[in-house]
Backbone as CSV, one residue per row, in Angstrom:
resi,resn,N_x,N_y,N_z,CA_x,CA_y,CA_z,C_x,C_y,C_z
1,UNK,-43.592,-8.586,-32.705,-43.408,-8.094,-31.797,-42.305,-7.092,-31.276
2,UNK,-42.747,-5.473,-30.733,-41.536,-4.750,-30.658,-41.204,-4.533,-29.059
3,UNK,-39.785,-4.437,-29.192,-39.406,-3.827,-27.824,-39.647,-3.250,-26.769
4,UNK,-39.969,-3.114,-25.669,-40.148,-1.388,-24.920,-38.519,-1.089,-24.711
5,UNK,-38.645,-0.016,-24.753,-37.871,0.701,-24.649,-37.430,0.929,-23.032
6,UNK,-36.781,0.615,-22.258,-36.191,0.498,-20.560,-35.612,2.061,-20.739
7,UNK,-35.211,2.324,-21.367,-34.165,3.336,-21.004,-34.959,4.737,-20.384
8,UNK,-36.215,4.744,-21.268,-36.940,6.077,-20.311,-37.533,4.958,-18.671
9,UNK,-37.355,4.373,-18.660,-37.816,3.787,-17.157,-36.402,4.026,-16.086
10,UNK,-34.872,4.815,-16.593,-34.481,4.909,-15.612,-34.274,6.239,-15.344
11,UNK,-33.581,6.892,-13.574,-34.011,7.856,-13.451,-33.074,8.777,-14.198
12,UNK,-33.267,9.895,-14.370,-32.551,10.633,-14.854,-31.687,11.735,-14.252
13,UNK,-30.301,11.796,-14.324,-29.574,12.683,-13.551,-29.770,13.885,-12.857
14,UNK,-30.214,13.894,-11.559,-30.300,15.514,-11.564,-29.613,16.778,-11.448
15,UNK,-29.945,17.470,-12.183,-28.714,18.944,-11.963,-28.134,18.878,-10.565
16,UNK,-26.482,19.773,-10.486,-25.825,19.954,-9.797,-26.832,21.126,-8.416
17,UNK,-27.778,21.948,-9.513,-28.493,23.089,-8.654,-29.492,22.054,-7.428
18,UNK,-30.124,21.093,-8.185,-31.249,20.380,-7.122,-30.332,19.850,-6.004
19,UNK,-29.087,18.916,-6.390,-28.636,18.522,-5.284,-28.309,19.006,-3.881
20,UNK,-28.106,18.212,-2.945,-27.919,19.166,-1.339,-26.517,19.543,-1.713
21,UNK,-26.345,20.400,-0.671,-24.667,20.600,-1.073,-24.035,19.781,-0.528
22,UNK,-22.932,19.605,-0.581,-22.012,18.626,0.031,-20.781,19.633,0.431
23,UNK,-19.683,18.875,1.223,-18.658,19.848,1.825,-17.745,20.479,0.802
24,UNK,-17.421,19.375,-0.497,-16.436,19.736,-1.630,-17.105,21.431,-2.310
25,UNK,-18.415,21.027,-1.845,-18.861,22.939,-2.633,-18.854,23.383,-1.721
26,UNK,-18.549,23.414,-0.390,-19.006,24.485,0.388,-17.260,25.146,0.879
27,UNK,-16.599,24.055,0.663,-15.040,24.597,0.988,-14.716,26.116,-0.595
28,UNK,-13.437,26.649,-0.072,-13.166,27.033,-1.323,-12.061,26.721,-2.033
29,UNK,-11.508,27.285,-2.879,-10.962,26.101,-3.599,-9.287,25.973,-3.434
30,UNK,-9.094,27.228,-2.894,-7.439,27.143,-2.161,-7.235,26.282,-0.785
31,UNK,-8.475,26.204,-0.128,-8.384,25.256,1.063,-8.647,23.960,0.703
32,UNK,-9.206,23.598,-0.468,-9.332,22.476,-0.983,-7.978,21.835,-1.818
33,UNK,-7.386,22.675,-2.052,-5.829,22.388,-2.873,-5.105,22.140,-1.555
34,UNK,-5.268,23.070,-0.745,-4.615,22.772,0.601,-4.511,21.301,1.131
35,UNK,-6.132,20.895,1.471,-6.044,19.653,2.078,-5.449,18.282,0.779
36,UNK,-5.909,18.425,-0.474,-5.433,17.864,-1.235,-3.505,17.619,-0.655
37,UNK,-2.799,18.760,-0.681,-1.443,18.921,-1.042,-0.907,18.401,0.207
38,UNK,-1.983,17.799,1.701,-1.127,18.025,2.597,-1.627,16.114,2.642
39,UNK,-2.575,15.806,1.971,-3.322,14.647,1.844,-1.779,13.742,0.991
40,UNK,-1.350,14.596,-0.104,0.078,13.798,-0.680,1.310,14.111,0.030
41,UNK,1.259,14.696,0.941,2.541,14.809,1.962,2.137,13.359,2.745
42,UNK,1.160,13.342,3.493,0.770,12.532,4.233,1.346,10.932,3.403
43,UNK,0.770,10.812,2.401,0.730,9.680,1.973,2.245,9.473,1.513
44,UNK,3.247,10.449,0.998,4.832,10.399,1.010,5.584,9.777,1.871
45,UNK,4.951,10.403,3.378,5.592,10.191,4.649,5.395,8.769,5.166
46,UNK,4.030,8.214,4.540,3.752,7.173,4.974,5.013,5.633,4.392
47,UNK,5.006,6.492,2.801,5.535,5.522,1.881,7.064,5.603,2.684
48,UNK,7.836,6.642,3.264,9.078,6.577,3.398,9.566,5.987,4.832
49,UNK,8.457,6.153,5.789,8.292,5.640,7.050,8.327,4.083,6.399
50,UNK,7.274,3.188,5.577,7.320,1.900,5.310,8.445,1.314,4.539
51,UNK,9.311,2.695,3.738,10.196,1.988,3.186,11.463,1.690,3.999
52,UNK,11.813,2.671,5.279,12.840,2.593,6.503,12.348,1.559,6.891
53,UNK,11.301,1.229,7.345,10.860,0.497,8.488,11.097,-1.219,7.454
54,UNK,11.388,-1.662,5.971,11.693,-2.139,5.698,13.098,-2.510,5.326
55,UNK,13.854,-1.378,5.381,14.930,-1.573,5.427,15.511,-1.702,6.697
56,UNK,15.197,-1.425,7.745,15.458,-1.758,8.963,15.251,-3.442,8.941
57,UNK,14.212,-3.698,8.874,14.089,-5.212,8.604,15.109,-6.189,7.946
58,UNK,15.449,-5.430,7.369,16.595,-5.823,6.301,17.716,-6.060,6.679
59,UNK,18.220,-4.808,7.692,19.167,-5.036,7.961,19.468,-5.944,9.153
60,UNK,18.226,-5.979,9.746,18.675,-7.246,11.084,18.599,-8.477,10.640
61,UNK,18.014,-8.649,9.567,17.750,-10.272,9.262,19.164,-10.709,8.809
62,UNK,19.822,-9.511,7.957,21.435,-9.547,7.224,22.247,-9.913,8.709
63,UNK,22.037,-9.481,9.606,22.979,-9.121,10.877,22.547,-10.426,11.767
64,UNK,21.695,-11.162,11.430,21.204,-12.408,12.084,21.698,-13.442,11.388
65,UNK,21.765,-13.164,10.102,22.492,-14.647,9.307,23.940,-14.151,9.609
66,UNK,24.355,-13.420,9.578,26.052,-12.993,9.442,26.225,-13.745,10.893
67,UNK,25.720,-13.543,12.155,25.745,-13.857,13.206,25.478,-15.522,13.279
68,UNK,25.122,-16.174,12.508,24.560,-17.449,12.160,25.945,-18.315,11.455
69,UNK,26.310,-17.486,10.462,27.086,-17.991,10.035,28.664,-18.307,10.522
70,UNK,28.911,-17.585,11.574,29.736,-17.574,12.924,29.605,-18.704,13.783
71,UNK,28.474,-18.941,14.069,28.197,-19.898,14.721,28.497,-21.543,14.743
72,UNK,29.214,-22.186,15.237,29.809,-23.474,14.664,28.419,-24.493,14.982
73,UNK,27.882,-24.223,16.029,26.903,-24.932,16.536,25.569,-25.253,15.379
74,UNK,24.991,-23.928,14.626,23.952,-23.631,13.827,24.538,-24.381,12.671
75,UNK,25.732,-23.821,12.031,26.113,-24.598,11.388,25.918,-25.937,11.082
76,UNK,26.564,-26.634,11.936,26.616,-28.200,12.254,25.038,-28.743,12.050
77,UNK,23.954,-28.421,12.856,22.932,-28.641,12.630,22.124,-28.411,11.337
78,UNK,22.544,-27.373,10.808,21.590,-27.087,9.905,22.296,-27.649,8.271
79,UNK,23.217,-27.989,8.493,24.106,-28.695,6.567,23.512,-29.619,6.644
80,UNK,23.299,-29.924,5.179,22.793,-31.415,4.653,24.302,-32.121,4.941
81,UNK,24.281,-33.337,5.699,25.403,-34.072,5.684,25.135,-35.318,4.953
82,UNK,25.290,-35.488,3.604,25.399,-36.472,2.930,26.923,-36.551,2.341
83,UNK,27.744,-37.064,3.462,29.240,-37.022,3.202,30.033,-37.781,1.758
84,UNK,28.959,-39.057,1.747,29.345,-39.505,0.290,29.396,-38.714,-1.152
85,UNK,29.149,-37.795,-1.213,29.303,-36.553,-2.200,30.861,-36.256,-2.276
86,UNK,31.262,-36.382,-0.868,32.794,-35.953,-0.971,34.003,-37.203,-0.751
87,UNK,33.436,-38.593,-0.986,34.456,-39.605,-1.367,34.947,-39.595,-2.620
């Protein structure tokens, strides 16, 4: 028994001329390049903003830890008080 060829049942890709025009096709190359450059700039600015925000959070965390290290009450409450180790 021969297998049927299912490749002929697949729709063929229509040529570019038969498809409706898209915005990318309608824009000129220089405008498209400007938009791509602007997109990369925005991504870079967003990355820098995230890094700055992360750095500020780290600095705040370090400052809080330094403040806590100087607070005797905090250290007393959060230390493991197993004095048998030190006998």
